[in-house]
C-alpha positions as CSV (number, residue, x, y, z in Angstrom):
1,X,131.6,64.6,55.9
2,X,128.7,63.2,54.6
3,X,125.5,65.6,54.7
4,X,122.3,63.5,55.3
5,X,119.0,66.0,56.5
6,X,115.8,63.3,56.6
7,X,112.4,65.0,55.3
8,X,109.1,63.9,56.2
9,X,106.5,65.6,54.4
10,X,102.7,64.7,55.6
11,X,100.2,65.5,52.5
12,X,96.4,65.5,52.5
13,X,95.6,63.1,50.3
14,X,95.9,59.0,51.2
15,X,93.1,57.7,48.9
16,X,93.7,58.3,45.5
17,X,97.0,56.5,44.7
18,X,97.7,58.1,41.2
19,X,98.0,61.0,42.6
20,X,99.8,60.4,45.4
21,X,102.8,58.7,42.9
22,X,102.8,61.7,41.2
23,X,103.6,63.8,43.8
24,X,106.2,61.3,45.2
25,X,108.0,61.2,41.7
26,X,108.9,64.6,42.4
27,X,111.1,63.1,44.9
28,X,112.5,60.0,42.9
29,X,113.5,62.3,40.3
30,X,115.5,64.7,42.4
31,X,119.1,64.4,42.0
32,X,121.4,63.4,45.6
33,X,117.6,62.3,47.4
34,X,116.7,59.0,48.1
35,X,112.8,58.0,48.8
36,X,113.0,55.7,52.0
37,X,109.3,55.1,52.9
38,X,106.2,56.1,51.9
39,X,102.5,55.4,53.8
40,X,99.1,56.3,53.3
41,X,95.7,56.1,55.4
42,X,92.2,56.1,54.0
43,X,90.7,57.2,57.4
44,X,93.0,60.1,57.9
45,X,93.3,60.8,54.1
46,X,97.1,61.1,54.3
47,X,100.2,60.4,53.0
48,X,103.5,60.5,55.2
49,X,106.9,60.5,52.8
50,X,110.1,60.0,54.0
51,X,113.1,60.6,52.1
52,X,116.8,61.4,53.1
53,X,119.5,63.7,51.1
54,X,122.0,66.8,51.6
55,X,120.3,69.9,52.4
56,X,120.5,71.4,48.9
57,X,118.7,68.2,47.2
58,X,116.4,67.7,50.2
59,X,115.1,71.8,50.1
60,X,114.9,71.0,46.2
61,X,112.6,67.5,46.3
62,X,110.6,69.5,48.9
63,X,109.4,72.6,46.7
64,X,109.1,70.3,43.9
65,X,106.7,68.2,46.1
66,X,104.4,70.7,46.9
67,X,104.5,72.1,43.6
68,X,103.0,69.0,42.5
69,X,100.7,68.6,45.5
70,X,99.4,72.3,45.0
71,X,98.4,71.6,41.6
72,X,96.4,68.2,42.5
73,X,94.6,68.2,46.0
74,X,92.0,70.5,46.4
75,X,91.4,71.5,50.0
76,X,87.5,72.1,49.2
77,X,87.0,68.7,48.7
78,X,89.4,67.3,51.1
79,X,88.0,65.1,54.2
80,X,89.8,62.8,56.6
81,X,90.2,62.6,60.2
82,X,93.7,63.8,60.9
83,X,94.2,67.8,61.3
84,X,95.4,69.6,58.5
85,X,95.5,73.0,56.9
86,X,96.9,72.4,53.5
87,X,97.5,70.1,50.4
88,X,101.4,70.2,52.5
89,X,100.3,70.4,55.7
90,X,103.8,69.8,57.3
91,X,107.6,69.6,55.9
92,X,109.7,68.8,58.7
93,X,113.8,68.9,58.1
94,X,115.3,66.6,60.5
95,X,119.3,66.4,61.1
96,X,120.9,63.3,60.7
97,X,125.1,63.2,60.1
98,X,126.9,65.6,59.3
99,X,124.3,68.6,59.6
100,X,123.2,71.0,62.1
101,X,119.8,72.1,63.8
102,X,120.7,75.5,62.7
103,X,121.3,74.6,59.2
104,X,118.3,72.7,59.0
105,X,116.4,75.9,60.5
106,X,117.9,78.0,57.9
107,X,116.9,75.4,54.8
108,X,113.2,75.1,56.5
109,X,113.2,78.9,56.4
110,X,114.1,79.6,52.7
111,X,112.0,76.6,52.0
112,X,109.2,78.4,53.4
113,X,110.0,82.1,51.9
114,X,109.8,80.2,48.3
115,X,106.8,78.3,48.6
116,X,104.7,81.1,48.9
117,X,107.0,83.8,46.8
118,X,106.7,80.6,43.6
119,X,103.5,79.2,44.6
120,X,101.5,81.7,46.5
121,X,100.8,79.1,49.4
122,X,100.9,81.0,52.5
123,X,103.8,79.4,55.0
124,X,104.2,78.7,59.0
125,X,107.2,77.9,60.3
126,X,107.5,75.7,63.1
127,X,109.2,73.6,65.8
128,X,112.9,75.0,66.2
129,X,112.6,77.0,63.0
130,X,109.2,79.2,64.7
131,X,109.6,82.7,64.9
132,X,106.9,82.8,68.0
133,X,107.5,80.3,71.3
134,X,103.4,79.6,70.5
135,X,104.3,78.1,67.2
136,X,107.0,75.8,68.5
137,X,103.9,73.5,68.8
138,X,102.2,72.1,65.6
139,X,98.8,71.5,67.1
140,X,98.6,75.6,67.6
141,X,99.3,76.6,64.2
142,X,96.4,73.9,63.3
143,X,94.0,75.0,65.6
144,X,90.8,75.3,63.7
145,X,92.4,73.2,60.8
146,X,92.1,74.2,57.3
147,X,88.3,75.6,57.4
148,X,88.7,77.5,60.6
149,X,91.9,78.9,59.4
150,X,90.0,80.8,56.4
151,X,89.2,83.3,59.1
152,X,91.2,83.1,61.5
153,X,94.6,84.0,59.2
154,X,93.4,87.4,59.2
155,X,93.8,87.8,63.1
156,X,97.8,89.0,63.8
157,X,98.4,86.4,66.0
158,X,98.1,83.9,63.6
159,X,99.5,85.5,60.4
160,X,101.4,83.5,58.3
161,X,105.3,83.8,58.4
162,X,105.5,84.3,54.8
163,X,102.5,85.2,52.6
164,X,99.4,87.5,52.7
165,X,96.2,86.9,55.5
166,X,94.6,84.9,52.8
167,X,94.8,80.7,52.1
168,X,95.6,79.3,48.7
169,X,92.2,79.1,47.2
170,X,92.8,75.3,46.7
171,X,96.0,74.2,48.7
172,X,95.2,76.1,51.9
173,X,98.4,76.5,53.7
174,X,101.9,74.9,54.8
175,X,103.9,74.4,57.6
176,X,107.8,74.3,57.4
177,X,110.1,73.7,60.3
178,X,113.1,71.9,61.6
179,X,112.5,68.9,64.7
180,X,114.5,66.0,66.1
181,X,113.2,62.4,64.8
182,X,109.9,61.5,66.6
183,X,107.7,58.2,66.5
184,X,104.4,58.2,65.2
185,X,102.4,56.0,66.9
186,X,98.8,54.9,67.0
187,X,97.4,52.1,69.2
188,X,93.7,50.9,68.0
189,X,90.6,50.0,70.3
190,X,88.0,47.3,70.2
191,X,85.4,49.7,70.5
192,X,83.6,52.3,67.9
193,X,82.9,55.0,70.7
194,X,85.1,57.8,70.3
195,X,84.6,59.5,73.3
196,X,86.7,56.7,75.0
197,X,89.5,57.2,72.3
198,X,89.6,61.1,73.0
199,X,89.3,60.6,76.9
200,X,92.7,58.2,76.8
201,X,94.3,60.4,74.7
202,X,93.9,63.5,77.1
203,X,95.0,61.5,79.5
204,X,98.6,60.6,77.7
205,X,99.3,63.7,75.7
206,X,101.5,66.4,77.2
207,X,99.1,69.4,77.3
208,X,96.7,67.7,79.6
209,X,99.1,66.6,82.2
210,X,100.0,63.5,80.5
211,X,103.6,62.4,79.1
212,X,106.1,64.9,78.0
213,X,106.7,64.8,74.5
214,X,103.1,63.1,73.4
215,X,100.6,64.4,71.2
216,X,97.4,62.9,70.6
217,X,93.9,62.6,69.7
218,X,91.0,60.4,69.1
219,X,90.4,59.1,65.6
220,X,87.4,57.1,64.4
221,X,88.6,54.4,61.8
222,X,85.3,54.2,59.8
223,X,86.1,50.8,57.5
224,X,87.0,48.9,60.6
225,X,84.4,50.1,62.9
226,X,87.1,51.2,65.5
227,X,88.8,54.2,67.1
228,X,92.2,55.1,67.6
229,X,94.5,56.7,69.7
230,X,96.8,58.6,67.6
231,X,100.2,60.1,68.7
232,X,103.3,61.6,68.0
233,X,106.0,60.8,70.6
234,X,108.5,63.5,70.1
235,X,111.3,62.2,72.2
236,X,111.1,58.5,72.5
237,X,114.0,58.4,74.6
238,X,112.5,60.2,77.7
239,X,109.3,58.8,77.0
240,X,109.3,55.3,75.5
241,X,106.8,53.8,73.4
242,X,106.2,50.5,76.1
243,X,105.4,53.4,78.5
244,X,102.6,54.8,76.9
245,X,101.2,51.8,75.5
246,X,101.1,50.0,78.6
247,X,99.5,53.5,79.9
248,X,97.0,52.9,77.4
249,X,96.1,49.6,78.2
250,X,95.4,50.5,82.0
251,X,93.0,53.2,80.7
252,X,91.3,51.2,78.1
253,X,90.7,48.5,80.7
254,X,88.6,50.6,82.8
255,X,86.2,51.4,80.2
256,X,86.3,47.6,79.3
257,X,88.0,47.9,76.2
258,X,90.9,45.5,74.5
259,X,93.9,47.0,72.7
260,X,93.6,45.1,69.4
261,X,96.6,46.5,67.5
262,X,99.2,49.3,66.7
263,X,100.9,51.1,64.0
264,X,103.8,52.6,63.4
265,X,103.5,55.7,60.8
266,X,106.8,56.3,58.5
267,X,110.2,55.1,59.8
268,X,111.5,54.3,63.4
269,X,114.9,54.5,64.9
270,X,116.1,51.3,65.5
271,X,116.9,52.3,69.5
272,X,113.0,52.7,70.1
273,X,112.2,49.4,69.1
274,X,115.2,47.4,70.6
275,X,114.0,49.7,74.0
276,X,110.7,48.3,74.0
277,X,111.8,44.8,73.1
278,X,114.1,45.3,76.4
279,X,111.5,46.4,78.3
280,X,108.7,43.4,77.7
281,X,111.3,40.7,77.4
282,X,113.1,42.3,80.8
283,X,116.3,41.4,79.2
284,X,119.4,42.1,81.6
285,X,122.4,43.6,80.5
286,X,121.2,43.5,77.1
287,X,123.7,45.5,74.5
288,X,122.8,46.3,70.8
289,X,126.1,44.4,69.6
290,X,124.0,41.4,70.7
291,X,121.7,42.1,67.4
292,X,122.9,39.6,64.5
293,X,122.5,42.6,61.8
294,X,124.5,45.2,63.8
295,X,127.6,42.5,64.6
296,X,127.3,42.0,60.6
297,X,127.6,45.5,59.6
C-alpha cells in the first residue's frame, strides 16, 4: 500500500524570499518527497509550506528544512504579527494514506529528538504526540512567544521535551507533533481597530466559549490598514467554514464593520469547500460525483 504523509511546517520568515527559497530547496532536493505549496505573508512574517511523501522522506525533508532555517533565520531580529517561538515554529505530521496516527507520532518524536541532538534547538512535542495533556494545544506551548520563552523555559512546566532549559541563541525553539488536517482561514475586516478583531476572535474560538476546534486571534494588517481574525479550524467537519464566517459577519455588524475578504492559507481539503458551496447555494441532495473533475478522475 502506498504510504502518504502530509507535513506543513511554519517558518518564521515571510519577507525575504531569497531566504524562503533556500529553505524550501531542502524539501525539493529530498528524494521521495513532493512539494505541493508554500505561502508567505509579510504582516505575519511567516511562510507555510506543504509537502507529502512516505514517513522516512518526510522526516528527512523536515530535518533538512529545519537545519537550513536555523542557519538563515535569526529570531533576535524577527518581528511579525503571528505568535512564534523559533526559526521553525511548528512541524506537524498528518496521516493521509497507508499510515496511522501512531506512526506519525513516532516519526514526530524521532524528529524532535534529532533536531535537538544535531542542531541544539530545544524541541516540544504537541498534538497527538504531546507528552503532557496541556501540550496537545499548540497555543499553550507558544504562550509568551519567543521573547517570553527565554525565561519561561527554565520553569519545570515549560521545559522542552528534548534539550536543555535554554533557547538556541538565534533559532529559539521548535514544536513538532502529529495532528489531523486543519483549515487555516482568515477573515479580513474593513477597519483598522484591532480591538474589534480581538473581540470577534474571542467570540468564535473554543477557549472563550466559541466554536469547538477553533483557535483564533486578532491581527493587524499594517500594509492594508485593516485587521484580521486569523484562525485555525482544527476539525472542518464538526465546525465548517461557513458557520464560523457567518458568525463573524454577525459579530462584525454589531460594530458597523464589514467583512472585506477572506483567505485560505496553504492547502485545504476539497470537502471543506464543497460543504461551503452546498450551504451557500442551498443545494438539495448534492453529491460530490456531480463535480465534473471528480467524474473525470
